[in-house]
DSSP file (Angstrom, degrees, kcal/mol; ACC not computed):
  #  RESIDUE AA STRUCTURE BP1 BP2  ACC     N-H-->O    O-->H-N    N-H-->O    O-->H-N    TCO  KAPPA ALPHA  PHI   PSI    X-CA   Y-CA   Z-CA
    1    1 A M    >         0   0    0      0, 0.0     3,-0.7     0, 0.0     2,-0.4   0.000 360.0 360.0 360.0 133.5    0.0    0.0    0.0
    2    2 A I  T 3   +     0   0    0      1,-0.2     3,-0.1     3,-0.0     0, 0.0  -0.681 360.0  20.1 -87.3 135.0    1.3    3.4   -0.9
    3    3 A G  T 3  S+     0   0    0     -2,-0.4     2,-0.4     1,-0.3    -1,-0.2   0.324  85.9 138.0  89.5  -7.8    1.3    5.9    2.0
    4    4 A T    <   -     0   0    0     -3,-0.7     2,-0.6     1,-0.0    -1,-0.3  -0.577  40.6-154.3 -75.2 123.9    1.1    3.3    4.7
    5    5 A L        -     0   0    0     -2,-0.4     2,-0.4    -3,-0.1     3,-0.0  -0.898   4.8-156.7-105.5 122.7    3.4    4.1    7.6
    6    6 A R    >>  -     0   0    0     -2,-0.6     4,-2.0     1,-0.1     3,-0.8  -0.819  16.7-136.3-100.2 134.2    4.6    1.2    9.7
    7    7 A A  H 3> S+     0   0    0     -2,-0.4     4,-2.2     1,-0.3     5,-0.2   0.854 104.8  55.3 -50.1 -40.9    5.8    1.8   13.3
    8    8 A S  H 3> S+     0   0    0      1,-0.2     4,-2.1     2,-0.2    -1,-0.3   0.801 104.9  52.2 -71.3 -27.0    8.8   -0.4   12.8
    9    9 A D  H <> S+     0   0    0     -3,-0.8     4,-2.3     2,-0.2    -1,-0.2   0.922 110.2  49.2 -69.6 -42.7   10.0    1.6    9.8
   10   10 A V  H  X S+     0   0    0     -4,-2.0     4,-1.8     1,-0.2    -2,-0.2   0.948 112.3  47.0 -60.0 -47.4    9.8    4.8   11.8
   11   11 A Y  H  X S+     0   0    0     -4,-2.2     4,-2.6     1,-0.2    -1,-0.2   0.896 110.2  53.0 -60.2 -42.2   11.7    3.3   14.7
   12   12 A M  H  X S+     0   0    0     -4,-2.1     4,-2.1     1,-0.2    -1,-0.2   0.923 105.1  55.9 -60.1 -42.1   14.4    1.8   12.4
   13   13 A D  H  < S+     0   0    0     -4,-2.3     4,-0.3     1,-0.2    -1,-0.2   0.890 111.8  43.2 -55.2 -44.5   14.9    5.3   10.9
   14   14 A M  H >< S+     0   0    0     -4,-1.8     3,-0.8     1,-0.2    -1,-0.2   0.901 114.2  50.0 -65.3 -44.5   15.5    6.6   14.4
   15   15 A L  H >< S+     0   0    0     -4,-2.6     3,-1.5     1,-0.2    -2,-0.2   0.685  87.5  79.7 -77.8 -19.8   17.7    3.8   15.5
   16   16 A R  T 3< S+     0   0    0     -4,-2.1    -1,-0.2     1,-0.3    -2,-0.1   0.821  90.1  56.3 -58.2 -28.9   20.1    3.7   12.5
   17   17 A A  T <  S+     0   0    0     -3,-0.8    -1,-0.3    -4,-0.3    -2,-0.2   0.614  88.3  99.7 -79.0 -13.5   22.1    6.6   13.9
   18   18 A L  S <  S-     0   0    0     -3,-1.5     2,-0.1    -4,-0.2    -3,-0.0  -0.399  80.7-107.9 -69.5 148.5   22.7    4.9   17.3
   19   19 A P     >  -     0   0    0      0, 0.0     4,-2.0     0, 0.0     3,-0.4  -0.391  32.9-107.1 -71.0 156.1   26.0    3.1   17.9
   20   20 A N  H  > S+     0   0    0      1,-0.2     4,-2.6     2,-0.2     5,-0.2   0.838 116.9  58.3 -60.0 -34.6   26.0   -0.6   18.0
   21   21 A E  H  > S+     0   0    0      1,-0.2     4,-2.3     2,-0.2    -1,-0.2   0.911 107.6  47.0 -59.7 -42.7   26.4   -0.8   21.8
   22   22 A D  H  > S+     0   0    0     -3,-0.4     4,-2.4     1,-0.2    -1,-0.2   0.899 109.8  53.2 -73.6 -33.9   23.2    1.2   22.4
   23   23 A K  H  X S+     0   0    0     -4,-2.0     4,-2.4     2,-0.2    -2,-0.2   0.929 109.8  48.9 -64.6 -40.3   21.3   -1.0   19.8
   24   24 A L  H  X S+     0   0    0     -4,-2.6     4,-2.6     2,-0.2     5,-0.2   0.944 111.3  50.3 -64.2 -42.2   22.5   -4.2   21.8
   25   25 A D  H  X S+     0   0    0     -4,-2.3     4,-2.2     1,-0.2    -2,-0.2   0.937 110.7  48.7 -55.8 -47.4   21.3   -2.6   25.0
   26   26 A L  H  X S+     0   0    0     -4,-2.4     4,-2.4     1,-0.2    -1,-0.2   0.908 110.2  52.3 -56.9 -45.8   18.0   -1.8   23.3
   27   27 A I  H  X S+     0   0    0     -4,-2.4     4,-2.5     1,-0.2     3,-0.2   0.952 109.7  48.0 -58.1 -53.8   17.7   -5.4   22.1
   28   28 A S  H  X S+     0   0    0     -4,-2.6     4,-2.5     1,-0.3    -1,-0.2   0.882 111.4  49.5 -62.0 -40.2   18.3   -6.9   25.5
   29   29 A E  H  X S+     0   0    0     -4,-2.2     4,-1.7    -5,-0.2    -1,-0.3   0.860 110.9  50.7 -73.5 -28.7   15.7   -4.6   27.2
   30   30 A L  H  X S+     0   0    0     -4,-2.4     4,-1.8    -3,-0.2    -2,-0.2   0.947 110.5  49.5 -62.1 -47.0   13.2   -5.5   24.5
   31   31 A V  H  X S+     0   0    0     -4,-2.5     4,-2.0     1,-0.2    -2,-0.2   0.918 109.8  51.6 -60.5 -46.5   13.8   -9.2   25.1
   32   32 A K  H  X S+     0   0    0     -4,-2.5     4,-1.4     1,-0.2    -1,-0.2   0.855 108.9  50.0 -61.0 -36.4   13.4   -8.8   28.8
   33   33 A S  H  X S+     0   0    0     -4,-1.7     4,-1.1     1,-0.2    -1,-0.2   0.805 110.1  50.2 -70.5 -29.7   10.2   -7.1   28.4
   34   34 A M  H  X S+     0   0    0     -4,-1.8     4,-1.5     2,-0.2    -2,-0.2   0.839 107.0  54.6 -74.0 -31.8    8.9   -9.7   26.2
   35   35 A K  H  X S+     0   0    0     -4,-2.0     4,-0.6     1,-0.2    -2,-0.2   0.858 106.7  52.2 -68.6 -35.9    9.9  -12.5   28.6
   36   36 A K  H  < S+     0   0    0     -4,-1.4     3,-0.3     1,-0.2    -1,-0.2   0.847 110.2  47.2 -68.2 -33.3    7.9  -10.8   31.3
   37   37 A A  H  < S+     0   0    0     -4,-1.1    -2,-0.2     1,-0.2    -1,-0.2   0.783 121.3  36.9 -80.3 -24.4    4.8  -10.6   29.1
   38   38 A V  H  < S+     0   0    0     -4,-1.5    -1,-0.2    -5,-0.1    -2,-0.2   0.284  81.7 143.5-110.7  11.7    5.1  -14.3   28.1
   39   39 A S     <  -     0   0    0     -4,-0.6     2,-0.4    -3,-0.3    -3,-0.1  -0.180  50.6-121.0 -58.1 144.2    6.3  -15.9   31.3
   40   40 A V        -     0   0    0      1,-0.1     2,-0.4     0, 0.0    -1,-0.1  -0.663  21.6-120.7 -87.9 135.8    5.0  -19.3   32.0
   41   41 A K        -     0   0    0     -2,-0.4     2,-0.4     1,-0.1    -1,-0.1  -0.580  26.3-125.7 -77.1 132.8    3.1  -19.9   35.2
   42   42 A K        -     0   0    0     -2,-0.4    -1,-0.1     1,-0.0     3,-0.0  -0.629  19.5-131.7 -79.8 133.1    4.6  -22.5   37.4
   43   43 A E        -     0   0    0     -2,-0.4     4,-0.1     1,-0.1    -1,-0.0  -0.575  31.1-103.4 -80.6 145.5    2.3  -25.4   38.4
   44   44 A P        -     0   0    0      0, 0.0    -1,-0.1     0, 0.0     6,-0.1  -0.380  21.4-127.2 -70.3 154.0    2.3  -26.2   42.0
   45   45 A K  S    S+     0   0    0      2,-0.1     2,-0.6    -3,-0.0    -2,-0.0   0.832  98.5  68.6 -73.1 -29.8    4.2  -29.3   43.0
   46   46 A D  S >  S-     0   0    0      1,-0.1     3,-1.0     2,-0.0     4,-0.4  -0.790  76.0-153.6 -85.4 118.3    1.2  -30.8   44.9
   47   47 A I  T 3  S+     0   0    0     -2,-0.6     3,-0.2     1,-0.2    -1,-0.1   0.652  94.8  51.1 -74.9 -10.6   -1.4  -31.6   42.2
   48   48 A F  T >  S+     0   0    0      1,-0.1     3,-1.3     2,-0.1    -1,-0.2   0.514  84.8  90.2 -99.8  -3.6   -4.2  -31.1   44.8
   49   49 A A  G X  S+     0   0    0     -3,-1.0     3,-1.5     1,-0.3     4,-0.3   0.806  77.1  62.0 -54.8 -31.9   -2.9  -27.8   46.0
   50   50 A R  G 3  S+     0   0    0     -4,-0.4     3,-0.4     1,-0.3    -1,-0.3   0.765 101.8  53.7 -70.1 -23.5   -5.0  -25.9   43.4
   51   51 A F  G X> S+     0   0    0     -3,-1.3     3,-1.1     1,-0.2     4,-0.6   0.357  76.5 102.9 -94.6   8.7   -8.1  -27.3   45.1
   52   52 A S  T <4 S+     0   0    0     -3,-1.5    -1,-0.2     1,-0.3    -2,-0.1   0.792  85.9  40.3 -65.8 -30.8   -7.3  -26.1   48.6
   53   53 A G  T 34 S+     0   0    0     -3,-0.4    -1,-0.3    -4,-0.3     4,-0.2   0.467  92.7  87.3-101.0   6.6   -9.7  -23.1   48.6
   54   54 A D  T <4 S+     0   0    0     -3,-1.1     2,-0.4     1,-0.2    -2,-0.1   0.934  96.1  18.8 -69.9 -46.2  -12.5  -24.8   46.8
   55   55 A W  S  < S+     0   0    0     -4,-0.6    -1,-0.2     2,-0.1     9,-0.1  -0.955 121.6  15.3-126.0 143.8  -14.3  -26.3   49.9
   56   56 A G  S >  S-     0   0    0     -2,-0.4     3,-1.4     2,-0.1     2,-0.3   0.284  83.5-129.9  92.0 -12.2  -14.2  -25.6   53.5
   57   57 A G  T 3  S-     0   0    0      1,-0.2    -2,-0.1    -4,-0.2    -3,-0.0  -0.480  83.6 -12.2  63.8-126.3  -12.5  -22.2   53.3
   58   58 A D  T 3  S+     0   0    0     -2,-0.3    -1,-0.2    -5,-0.0     2,-0.1   0.299 104.2 129.3 -88.4  12.9   -9.5  -22.3   55.8
   59   59 A M    <   -     0   0    0     -3,-1.4    -4,-0.1     1,-0.1    -2,-0.0  -0.432  62.2-116.9 -74.9 142.7  -10.8  -25.5   57.4
   60   60 A S     >  -     0   0    0     -2,-0.1     4,-2.4     1,-0.1     5,-0.2  -0.322  27.4-110.2 -72.6 161.1   -8.2  -28.4   57.7
   61   61 A T  H  > S+     0   0    0      1,-0.2     4,-2.5     2,-0.2     5,-0.1   0.882 118.8  49.7 -57.5 -42.7   -9.0  -31.6   55.8
   62   62 A E  H  > S+     0   0    0      2,-0.2     4,-2.5     1,-0.2    -1,-0.2   0.913 110.5  48.6 -65.4 -44.1   -9.7  -33.5   58.9
   63   63 A D  H  > S+     0   0    0      2,-0.2     4,-2.3     1,-0.2    -2,-0.2   0.878 112.1  49.7 -65.1 -37.1  -12.1  -30.8   60.3
   64   64 A Y  H  X S+     0   0    0     -4,-2.4     4,-2.5     2,-0.2    -2,-0.2   0.960 111.3  49.2 -65.9 -48.6  -14.0  -30.7   56.9
   65   65 A A  H  X S+     0   0    0     -4,-2.5     4,-2.1     1,-0.2    -2,-0.2   0.905 110.6  50.0 -59.0 -42.8  -14.3  -34.5   56.9
   66   66 A D  H  X S+     0   0    0     -4,-2.5     4,-2.3     2,-0.2    -1,-0.2   0.909 110.4  52.0 -60.6 -44.5  -15.7  -34.5   60.5
   67   67 A M  H  X S+     0   0    0     -4,-2.3     4,-1.0     1,-0.2     3,-0.3   0.972 110.0  47.3 -59.7 -50.3  -18.2  -31.8   59.5
   68   68 A L  H >< S+     0   0    0     -4,-2.5     3,-0.5     1,-0.2    -1,-0.2   0.881 112.5  50.2 -59.0 -39.5  -19.4  -33.8   56.5
   69   69 A R  H 3< S+     0   0    0     -4,-2.1    -1,-0.2     1,-0.2    -2,-0.2   0.852 108.8  52.6 -66.7 -35.4  -19.7  -36.9   58.8
   70   70 A S  H >< S+     0   0    0     -4,-2.3     3,-0.8    -3,-0.3    -1,-0.2   0.642  88.9  97.7 -76.9 -19.0  -21.7  -35.0   61.3
   71   71 A E  T << S+     0   0    0     -4,-1.0    -3,-0.0    -3,-0.5    -4,-0.0  -0.432  88.6   8.8 -76.9 146.9  -24.3  -33.7   59.0
   72   72 A N  T 3  S+     0   0    0     -2,-0.1    -1,-0.2     1,-0.1     3,-0.2   0.719  77.4 135.6  56.2  30.6  -27.6  -35.4   58.6
   73   73 A V    <   +     0   0    0     -3,-0.8     3,-0.2     1,-0.2    -1,-0.1   0.616  63.5  65.8 -79.9  -7.9  -27.2  -37.8   61.5
   74   74 A E  S    S+     0   0    0      1,-0.2     2,-1.2     2,-0.0    -1,-0.2   0.831  94.4  60.8 -79.3 -34.2  -30.7  -37.1   62.7
   75   75 A S  S    S+     0   0    0     -3,-0.2    -1,-0.2     2,-0.0     2,-0.2  -0.665  71.4 176.5 -97.5  82.3  -32.3  -38.6   59.6
   76   76 A K        -     0   0    0     -2,-1.2     2,-0.4    -3,-0.2    -3,-0.1  -0.562  16.3-147.4 -88.5 148.0  -31.3  -42.2   59.5
   77   77 A R        -     0   0    0     -2,-0.2     2,-0.5     2,-0.0    -2,-0.0  -0.907  12.2-127.9-116.5 146.2  -32.6  -44.5   56.8
   78   78 A T        -     0   0    0     -2,-0.4     2,-0.6     2,-0.0    -2,-0.0  -0.797  16.7-158.0 -92.9 126.1  -33.3  -48.1   57.2
   79   79 A V        -     0   0    0     -2,-0.5     2,-0.3     0, 0.0    -2,-0.0  -0.914  12.9-147.3-109.4 121.2  -31.7  -50.4   54.6
   80   80 A E        -     0   0    0     -2,-0.6     2,-0.1     1,-0.1    -2,-0.0  -0.626  16.3-119.8 -89.8 144.3  -33.5  -53.8   54.4
   81   81 A T              0   0    0     -2,-0.3    -1,-0.1     1,-0.1     0, 0.0  -0.410 360.0 360.0 -78.2 162.0  -31.5  -56.8   53.5
   82   82 A W              0   0    0     -2,-0.1    -1,-0.1     0, 0.0    -2,-0.0   0.387 360.0 360.0 -84.2 360.0  -32.4  -58.8   50.4
């Protein structure tokens, strides 16, 4: 396209006059900024750690299990043998 101005062309026109050391410094700074934007999130070592906040809030596993066991104890059902 005629008359289209690309940002990279404008930057390159400005950067051509810089000494090579300054260009290398700019390259390293650009790479650092890209690494920050694309950094990979680390998975927790414990595969169940991501579920810690799903149930029970800050309750320990034992306390949560006891709470589940204690619920609905008033309504017992009778299971007949076959």
